[in-house]
C-alpha positions in Angstrom: 21.0 118.6 75.2 22.8 115.4 73.9 21.4 116.1 70.4 22.7 119.7 70.6 26.2 118.5 71.6 26.3 115.9 68.8 25.1 118.6 66.3 27.8 121.0 67.5 30.5 118.3 67.3 29.4 117.4 63.8 29.5 121.0 62.7 33.0 121.5 64.3 34.3 118.5 62.5 32.8 119.6 59.2 34.3 123.1 59.5 37.7 121.6 60.4 37.6 119.3 57.4 36.7 122.2 55.1 39.5 124.3 56.5 42.2 121.9 55.6 44.0 123.0 52.5 43.9 120.4 49.8 42.7 117.8 52.3 45.4 115.4 53.4 47.6 116.6 50.5 49.1 119.5 52.4 52.0 119.3 54.8 53.6 121.8 57.1 57.1 123.4 57.2 58.8 125.3 60.0 60.6 128.4 58.7 64.3 128.5 59.4 66.7 131.4 59.6 67.7 132.5 56.0 64.5 131.1 54.4 62.4 133.1 51.9 59.1 132.1 50.3 61.0 131.7 47.0 63.7 129.5 48.6 61.0 127.3 50.3 59.0 127.0 47.1 62.1 125.9 45.2 63.2 123.4 47.9 59.8 121.9 48.2 59.1 121.9 44.5 55.8 123.8 44.8 54.4 126.9 43.1 55.4 130.1 44.8 51.9 131.5 44.0 50.2 128.5 45.6 52.5 128.7 48.6 51.5 132.4 49.1 47.8 131.6 48.6 47.9 128.9 51.3 49.8 131.2 53.7 48.3 134.7 53.2 49.8 135.9 56.5 53.3 135.1 55.2 53.1 136.9 51.9 55.2 139.9 53.0 57.1 138.6 55.9 58.2 135.2 57.3 60.2 134.6 60.5 62.0 131.6 62.0 59.7 129.2 63.8 56.7 130.2 61.7 54.7 127.2 60.4 53.7 127.2 56.8 51.3 125.0 54.9 53.0 123.3 52.0 50.8 122.2 49.1 51.2 118.7 47.5 54.3 118.5 45.3 55.5 116.2 42.7 57.9 113.5 43.9 61.6 113.5 43.6 61.5 110.8 41.0 59.0 112.9 38.9 61.4 115.9 39.2 64.3 113.6 38.0 62.2 112.4 35.1 61.4 116.0 34.1 65.0 117.0 34.4 66.0 114.0 32.1 63.5 115.1 29.5 64.5 118.8 29.7 68.2 117.8 29.4 67.4 115.6 26.3 65.0 118.0 24.6 66.8 121.3 25.4 70.5 120.4 25.4 72.3 123.4 23.9 69.4 125.7 24.5 69.4 128.7 26.9 68.4 128.3 30.6 65.1 130.1 29.7 64.5 127.5 27.0 65.0 124.7 29.5 62.6 126.3 32.0 60.0 126.7 29.2 60.3 123.0 28.3 59.8 122.0 31.9 56.8 124.4 32.0 55.2 122.6 29.0 55.4 119.3 31.0 53.6 120.9 34.0 51.1 122.7 31.8 50.2 119.3 30.2 49.8 117.7 33.7 47.4 120.5 34.6 45.5 120.4 31.2 42.4 118.2 30.7 43.6 116.9 27.3 46.7 115.2 28.8 47.5 112.7 31.5 47.4 114.1 35.0 50.9 112.9 36.1 54.4 113.7 35.0 55.2 110.2 34.0 51.9 110.0 32.2 52.7 113.1 30.2 56.3 112.1 29.5 55.5 108.6 28.4 52.2 109.4 26.5 51.8 107.6 23.2 49.7 108.5 20.2 49.5 106.5 17.0 52.4 104.3 18.2 54.8 107.2 18.9 55.8 108.9 22.1 54.9 112.6 22.4 58.6 113.4 23.1 61.3 112.3 20.7 63.9 111.6 23.4 61.6 108.9 24.9 61.3 107.3 21.4 65.1 107.5 20.9 66.1 106.6 24.4 68.1 109.8 25.0 65.8 110.5 28.0 67.9 107.9 29.9 70.9 110.3 30.0 71.9 111.9 33.3 70.6 115.4 33.4 72.9 118.3 34.0 72.5 120.7 37.0 71.1 123.4 34.9 68.2 121.1 33.7 67.5 120.2 37.4 67.5 123.9 38.3 65.2 124.7 35.4 62.7 122.1 36.6 62.7 123.6 40.1 62.1 127.1 38.7 59.3 125.9 36.5 57.7 124.3 39.6 58.1 127.5 41.5 56.3 129.5 38.8 53.7 126.8 38.0 50.5 128.2 36.7 52.0 131.4 35.5 53.1 132.2 31.9 51.5 131.8 28.6 50.0 128.4 28.9 52.2 126.6 26.3 51.4 122.9 26.0 53.6 122.2 22.9 57.0 123.1 21.7 58.8 122.3 18.5 61.8 123.2 16.3 60.4 124.9 13.2 63.4 123.8 11.2 62.9 120.1 11.8 59.1 119.9 12.5 57.4 117.5 10.0 53.8 118.0 11.1 51.6 120.6 9.5 49.3 120.4 12.5 51.9 121.6 15.0 52.7 124.5 12.7 49.1 125.5 12.9 49.1 126.0 16.7 49.1 129.5 18.2 52.7 130.4 19.0 53.1 131.9 22.5 56.9 132.5 22.5 60.1 131.6 20.6 63.2 130.8 22.7 66.3 129.7 20.9 65.5 127.0 18.4 62.1 126.2 20.0 58.7 127.6 19.4 56.2 127.2 22.2 52.5 127.0 21.4 49.1 126.2 22.7 
């Protein structure tokens, strides 16, 4: 009988561990009046799609007091770093262009050929040069405008969706034949996005 109890306890613990979304990476959030899944995903800096997948019962309707599982998010300092890069890279570009630049950063974090953190992607070096010109020139240290911050939040909310761009460049100033050979996914303003 003791062996049966131990076996049942071990099975219960195993099932409980398997049921935890993203292990210890997930948190919970209590829905407040006026919340929507979109608003929560933006405020928490998480993908709307992932939020919906973790909370299938809340896809169509949420109510105050309901508890939602929130997936792991990037930190506020990582969001700030992204906003600085977006501001420096896409100054003068449309809002859609700023969102697309932020999406490239996130796509690189998720891609096996790049570092798996925002700071790793932003500060990545190759052949003695940083991947992003504003890091090399120091313009990344400028304070981002509110539109760049908003663009980062939108890119986070739609993370994992889109065309999978991991590069962007200005075809008028690009000096690399290699970047010009990449498959273009979309052109927004002065930037071409590619994979």
